VOGU-3710 file (C-alpha; in Angstrom, 3 decimals, decimal comma):
1> mlnlakswfs> 131,542/158,651/23,687  132,839/155,488/25,778  129,580/155,810/27,740  127,644/155,630/24,461  129,773/152,939/23,066  128,886/150,926/26,500  125,232/151,567/25,985  125,221/150,194/22,612  127,357/146,996/23,440  124,924/146,369/26,570
11> dirfwlvlff> 121,519/146,763/24,263  120,554/143,462/22,897  118,843/145,671/19,890  122,481/146,289/18,826  123,740/142,822/18,839  120,454/141,323/17,232  120,928/143,964/14,546  124,740/143,191/13,958  124,163/139,409/14,082  121,325/139,954/11,391
21> lvrlagitqp> 123,524/141,759/9,059  126,607/139,722/9,598  124,383/136,251/8,726  122,993/138,229/5,477  126,342/137,472/3,900  125,835/135,009/1,215  122,129/134,856/1,911  121,207/134,277/-1,650  123,699/131,607/-2,187  122,224/128,264/-3,261
31> plevahnwrq> 121,605/125,497/-0,619  125,035/124,012/-1,216  127,067/124,559/1,826  128,588/121,645/3,726  126,116/121,333/6,539  122,717/119,761/5,725  122,061/120,986/2,189  119,983/117,880/1,569  117,563/119,319/4,394  117,281/122,890/2,769
41> ttvcmvarnf> 116,224/121,425/-0,747  113,493/119,206/0,538  112,213/122,406/2,073  112,973/124,022/-1,197  111,317/121,339/-3,148  108,008/121,568/-1,119  107,934/125,423/-1,801  108,623/125,318/-5,289  106,021/122,476/-5,810  103,381/124,603/-4,176
51> sevdanilyp> 104,366/127,105/-6,634  104,418/125,112/-9,793  102,214/121,993/-9,218  99,640/122,505/-6,494  99,215/125,028/-3,751  97,222/123,104/-1,337  99,303/123,301/1,801  97,720/119,927/3,046  99,463/117,974/0,374  103,366/118,826/0,262
61> ridvagekpg> 105,150/116,796/-1,998  109,027/116,325/-2,872  110,640/115,267/-6,121  112,576/112,105/-5,193  109,438/109,815/-5,048  110,262/108,292/-8,523  107,040/107,953/-10,793  104,677/108,959/-7,592  103,380/112,297/-7,349  105,863/112,686/-4,252
71> itgmefplln> 103,187/113,636/-1,491  104,407/112,637/1,782  103,997/113,097/5,537  106,208/115,827/7,131  106,229/118,513/9,587  103,674/121,236/8,787  104,987/123,072/5,754  104,595/126,464/7,086  107,997/127,881/6,352  107,530/126,133/2,808
81> ycmyatseif> 104,438/127,913/2,359  105,778/131,256/3,281  108,236/130,871/0,807  105,483/130,027/-1,961  103,642/133,139/-0,691  106,723/135,340/-1,379  107,397/133,667/-4,627  103,964/134,645/-5,804  104,920/138,097/-5,447  108,430/138,200/-6,523
91> gyshwygrli> 108,983/134,833/-8,556  110,230/131,660/-7,164  113,851/131,966/-5,370  115,357/129,322/-3,174  116,794/132,004/-0,807  113,629/133,315/0,431  113,451/130,468/3,073  116,779/131,807/4,378  115,825/135,420/4,740  112,472/134,260/6,237
101> nlivstlgiw> 114,139/131,950/8,780  116,857/134,614/9,725  114,026/137,173/10,350  111,922/135,055/12,488  114,851/133,601/14,295  116,206/137,121/15,225  112,720/137,637/16,720  112,945/134,523/18,500  116,116/135,835/20,250  114,385/139,226/21,105
111> ffyllvkfff> 111,706/137,000/22,845  114,265/134,964/24,717  115,864/137,870/26,034  112,600/139,340/27,252  111,763/135,850/28,977  115,173/135,596/30,780  115,164/139,383/31,593  111,594/138,802/33,211  112,715/135,780/35,559  116,162/136,870/36,194
121> derralfasl> 117,888/140,237/35,332  118,974/142,195/32,313  122,679/141,150/32,527  122,014/137,703/32,553  119,418/138,080/29,664  122,008/139,812/27,509  124,632/137,274/28,367  122,178/134,124/27,647  120,942/135,793/24,359  124,625/136,517/22,910
131> lllsslwfmy> 125,527/132,851/23,751  122,508/131,519/21,988  122,932/134,037/19,047  126,381/132,612/18,656  125,635/128,869/19,326  124,711/126,418/16,695  121,605/128,913/16,301  124,076/131,506/14,038  124,384/128,830/11,336  120,978/127,346/11,300
141> srksmpdtfa> 119,127/130,600/11,660  120,207/131,372/8,284  119,107/128,217/6,587  115,927/127,208/4,628  115,046/124,880/7,556  112,142/124,781/9,953  114,154/124,219/13,217  114,974/127,703/14,777  112,178/128,980/12,877  109,746/126,749/14,999
151> vslvlasfwv> 111,476/127,346/18,366  111,378/131,067/17,718  107,727/131,078/17,091  107,340/128,867/20,107  109,639/131,453/22,146  107,401/133,926/21,179  104,094/132,120/22,522  105,931/131,514/25,797  106,566/135,297/26,172  102,802/136,067/25,286
161> airylyperh> 101,858/133,464/27,646  103,999/135,140/30,398  102,590/138,291/29,674  99,074/136,628/30,195  99,905/135,034/33,460  101,655/137,957/35,078  99,324/140,955/34,234  100,487/142,934/37,162  104,044/143,045/36,134  103,117/144,836/32,601
171> sktydlfhll> 101,642/148,164/31,969  99,166/146,944/29,314  97,601/143,499/28,965  94,837/142,449/26,750  93,594/139,097/27,952  91,510/137,976/24,901  94,289/138,930/22,516  97,070/137,476/24,289  95,198/134,013/24,583  94,559/134,065/20,830
181> lflvlccagl> 97,990/135,060/20,112  99,307/132,417/22,249  97,047/130,035/20,349  98,250/131,063/17,022  102,128/131,129/17,870  102,089/128,000/19,953  100,184/126,125/17,355  102,381/127,527/14,214  105,552/126,591/16,204  104,573/123,244/17,320
191> asklpaglvl> 103,139/122,282/13,887  106,367/123,490/11,903  108,583/121,298/14,293  106,947/119,338/17,122  110,124/119,295/19,189  110,187/122,937/19,237  107,736/122,508/22,214  110,661/121,570/24,597  111,253/125,400/25,073  107,611/125,664/26,796
201> aplavaffdk> 108,977/122,976/29,403  109,670/125,875/32,024  106,143/127,273/31,411  105,018/124,024/33,654  107,083/125,643/36,639  105,145/128,815/36,324  101,902/126,865/37,040  103,231/126,098/40,476  103,699/129,919/41,255  100,946/130,563/43,759
211> tvilrrktll> 101,139/134,343/42,799  99,286/133,424/39,680  95,563/133,388/39,458  94,309/130,052/39,159  91,706/131,344/36,531  94,440/132,300/34,249  96,398/129,108/34,762  93,156/127,111/33,690  92,286/129,475/30,643  95,795/129,243/29,344
221> smvficalip> 96,028/125,200/29,754  92,707/124,930/27,728  94,030/127,326/24,873  97,288/125,281/25,025  95,111/121,941/24,552  93,196/123,727/21,629  96,618/124,475/20,162  97,625/120,886/20,588  94,612/119,288/18,846  95,524/120,452/15,157
231> viswyflwap> 99,160/119,541/15,735  98,461/116,309/17,163  96,106/115,844/14,319  98,727/116,558/11,900  101,579/114,472/13,233  99,718/111,290/14,200  96,761/111,232/11,713  97,177/113,355/8,463  100,922/112,767/7,918  100,884/109,003/8,411
241> ylsktfgfsy> 97,751/108,996/5,936  99,750/110,951/3,331  102,609/108,529/3,375  100,366/105,610/3,424  97,901/106,816/0,575  100,496/108,072/-1,775  102,800/105,206/-1,053  106,202/107,075/-0,225  107,992/107,908/3,308  110,979/110,157/3,416
251> ffmgmdaatg> 111,114/112,034/6,521  111,890/110,707/9,878  108,994/110,842/12,247  110,394/108,997/15,343  110,788/105,392/16,476  109,539/103,257/19,510  111,240/103,872/22,852  112,984/100,504/23,154  114,691/100,891/19,765  115,656/104,391/20,314
261> wselwqhpgd> 117,159/103,854/23,819  119,315/100,988/22,193  120,644/103,156/19,600  121,615/105,891/22,039  123,237/103,166/24,345  125,337/102,058/21,810  126,796/105,342/20,674  127,616/107,038/24,077  130,450/108,991/22,707  128,587/110,515/19,805
271> larqfydvpl> 125,748/111,144/21,994  127,831/113,132/24,465  129,509/114,896/21,554  126,157/116,386/20,824  126,192/118,302/24,145  130,170/118,970/24,655  130,900/120,123/21,149  127,706/120,695/18,819  125,788/123,558/20,687  127,980/125,911/22,387
281> kysgfaafll> 131,454/124,360/21,551  133,929/123,472/24,475  134,179/126,665/26,092  130,382/127,229/26,080  130,060/123,604/27,287  132,323/124,614/30,271  130,373/127,429/30,928  127,225/125,399/31,090  128,964/122,858/33,471  129,913/125,722/35,756
291> giilmvrlke> 126,518/127,067/35,575  124,925/123,485/36,802  127,648/123,446/39,559  127,011/127,109/40,890  122,912/126,624/40,705  123,293/123,376/42,769  125,702/125,002/45,475  123,726/128,040/45,826  120,435/126,093/45,513  118,903/128,150/42,804
301> nrllwvslvs> 115,722/126,449/43,061  113,843/128,264/40,254  116,478/127,391/37,730  117,075/123,904/38,789  113,263/122,985/38,340  113,560/124,632/35,008  116,607/122,637/34,080  114,903/119,244/35,569  111,527/119,683/33,775  113,366/120,576/30,583
311> fiffiiymvs> 115,847/117,790/30,791  113,132/115,090/31,230  111,306/116,200/28,187  114,225/116,296/26,227  115,482/112,546/26,997  112,021/111,681/25,922  112,946/113,308/22,489  116,286/111,845/22,481  114,749/108,512/22,832  112,421/108,909/20,057
321> ggftfirhsy> 115,013/110,061/17,642  117,494/107,268/18,638  120,755/107,261/16,361  119,184/110,204/14,314  119,602/112,496/17,180  122,988/111,523/17,096  123,686/111,836/13,560  122,162/115,167/12,867  123,491/118,489/14,901  120,045/120,291/14,193
331> yiipfvplma> 118,347/118,064/16,527  119,616/119,565/19,601  118,525/123,109/18,779  115,446/122,954/20,996  117,770/122,322/23,870  120,277/125,126/23,302  118,294/128,009/24,731  118,279/126,314/28,092  122,104/125,425/27,646  122,934/129,174/27,209
341> liaaygltml> 120,608/130,319/29,882  122,498/128,070/32,308  125,833/129,134/30,770  125,087/132,792/31,450  124,073/131,993/34,944  127,308/130,523/35,416  129,133/133,286/33,770  127,152/135,945/35,426  127,940/134,628/39,230  131,617/135,018/38,560
351> pwkkltivil> 132,858/137,534/40,885  135,386/139,397/38,400  132,819/141,391/35,808  135,419/142,502/33,260  137,092/138,996/33,387  133,685/137,546/32,596  133,134/139,890/29,691  136,484/138,549/28,133  135,260/135,081/28,708  131,984/135,603/26,983
361> clvctenivn> 133,748/137,212/24,208  135,983/134,048/23,695  132,954/131,697/24,144  130,972/133,533/21,353  134,116/133,690/19,156  134,859/129,992/19,294  131,290/129,300/18,272  131,235/131,814/15,516  134,719/130,810/14,114  133,792/127,105/14,070
371> qvhdfrikpn> 130,674/128,088/11,720  132,032/130,557/9,411  132,654/127,683/6,623  128,712/127,421/6,253  128,876/130,756/4,640  130,494/129,249/1,486  129,226/126,323/-0,783  131,508/123,268/-2,067  133,487/124,524/-5,182  132,991/120,829/-6,474
381> sealltleqa> 129,149/121,504/-6,059  128,829/124,725/-8,010  128,416/122,480/-11,551  125,181/121,418/-10,251  123,892/125,163/-10,785  123,930/124,208/-14,460  122,459/120,659/-14,230  119,058/121,583/-14,957  120,105/123,396/-18,282  121,962/120,288/-19,412
391> vnqyvpasgl> 119,472/117,761/-18,768  116,808/119,965/-20,301  118,553/119,571/-23,673  117,599/116,117/-23,936  114,607/115,501/-21,480  111,407/117,908/-20,790  110,631/119,308/-17,575  107,884/116,383/-16,932  110,585/113,739/-17,944  111,853/111,650/-14,950
401> lainsdnvpt> 115,451/111,054/-14,026  117,638/108,742/-11,966  120,605/110,238/-10,280  123,356/108,318/-8,291  123,168/110,711/-5,182  122,248/107,726/-3,116  119,744/109,180/-0,494  120,531/112,852/-1,117  117,924/114,881/-2,789  120,084/117,792/-3,591
411> pmyfahhrgw> 121,193/117,006/-7,186  117,364/116,207/-8,064  116,284/119,686/-6,817  118,779/121,393/-9,022  118,063/119,246/-11,922  114,619/120,507/-11,369  113,171/117,328/-12,374  111,269/114,272/-10,763  112,552/110,613/-10,194  114,813/108,434/-8,186
421> icrnedllnp> 117,859/109,025/-6,201  119,838/105,750/-6,103  123,281/104,100/-5,524  125,842/103,105/-8,016  125,131/99,445/-7,467  121,537/100,019/-8,297  122,390/101,535/-11,792  124,736/98,799/-12,640  121,849/96,182/-11,750  120,237/95,525/-15,249
431> gyreeikakg> 116,822/94,707/-13,430  116,881/98,148/-11,570  117,456/99,919/-14,838  114,591/98,141/-16,369  112,337/98,677/-13,600  112,632/102,478/-13,719  112,445/102,422/-17,185  109,264/100,708/-17,371  108,025/103,389/-14,837  108,979/106,248/-17,131
441> ckmvvvlkrs> 112,688/107,082/-16,417  114,037/108,968/-19,316  117,654/109,531/-18,188  120,203/108,446/-15,699  122,597/111,190/-14,479  125,984/109,715/-12,985  127,622/112,315/-10,884  131,283/112,104/-10,592  132,666/114,693/-8,213  129,947/115,903/-6,121
451> fgeevqlple> 127,286/113,624/-4,199  128,118/110,697/-6,377  131,097/108,874/-7,835  131,472/107,912/-11,551  130,212/104,465/-12,793  130,554/103,162/-16,251  126,984/102,192/-17,833  125,980/100,003/-20,697  123,830/102,859/-22,059  123,959/105,475/-24,723
461> iaestadwtl> 125,876/108,638/-23,447  124,154/112,075/-24,175  126,880/114,146/-22,755  129,945/113,512/-20,693  131,760/116,367/-18,429  134,214/116,605/-15,646  131,254/116,490/-13,293  128,655/114,197/-14,849  127,478/111,837/-17,550  124,089/111,786/-18,886
471> yfl> 122,915/108,450/-20,324  119,788/107,844/-22,281  117,648/105,167/-20,769
//
């Protein structure tokens, strides 16, 4: 019986299933948890608009563009479209994105495990996968957000590339199939979130491996370029075209290097926190530092090169993000697999096997405990679930609203209308009220407890509760 338990605990499939089941808790809850509900509702807006307005994947739209149609440049909406496709079968619901992301992100860990096992060994692969499972990945892999979704697709493409480059180490390899599969997975992952390509950086090291046939390197490089063409076209041609043509920019698409570097330089403490606290918490970061020290001392050249190449690309990514990289925790996600690998290297190099397992358990526990808050929604936000019903009594579905949620789109999503999100200062300005009225705004929603603060407006009140006041405009 003891041997059976040991075999389970050392099998990554057991942990993948266990973590999958744990993260199913509250999977159907609305996107109102503390961390990045705004980002989830923008994903849900696009999916819902595919279902209700226009299913053309080339024209994603959100609901906070005022009187405009809301079409704007963003990452390629693959996750959103998967939600839409599911809704065509079962009817629309916001939690489809959560489940789709959870399934794909669980498979992403499996491919990560295979990659580490291929280049190192099974024990290190297990440790690295458990660290990644319990990292920031634990929380974001169950959100309707494309970050872990995209990284998982790219990790899958990485494994397919390795299968192609090293056919002699696999029982079966179908060259054309693996090239085409790499093309599809790589293109889908990069298009879903361009920074996900950072996890491919170690693939550059494989190209210096003299045991890999030159023809295979050349063909894979050509396929990679083919995968980049639609991705680059989307991000640098089509997305800017949408924002310019439809007069609405909402999603952050990067900044120039000088500005980004300046913003990072001005916030060194917050930047450091993105590494020592956010991804693996303090104990995990300690294991990460241990891994760096040991691989330098022991001259683990392969891992050193992988780390160096990845970090160079990651610095470019950080600079392009500037303060946005610091402000949003999910920006670190493409770097977390490497951090988990290095931390696992540090732990597996310790001479005390039983103590090492205890340390691994402590690291994973600290990570998970610091994320359990994300399994519940804010109590004072639950009223938003009835906002649509309240607004519909006075304004038809096509009517435009203004909501005092500043730059947060969450209340507009739950109101299930289009319109403006603004500040109290804007609503107190008679000129602003006249401007949005002229553009078709029918009602002002003043939120009092969640996403906004109460403000008295010189307008006719339609309804007032402890959570909001609805004003006719």
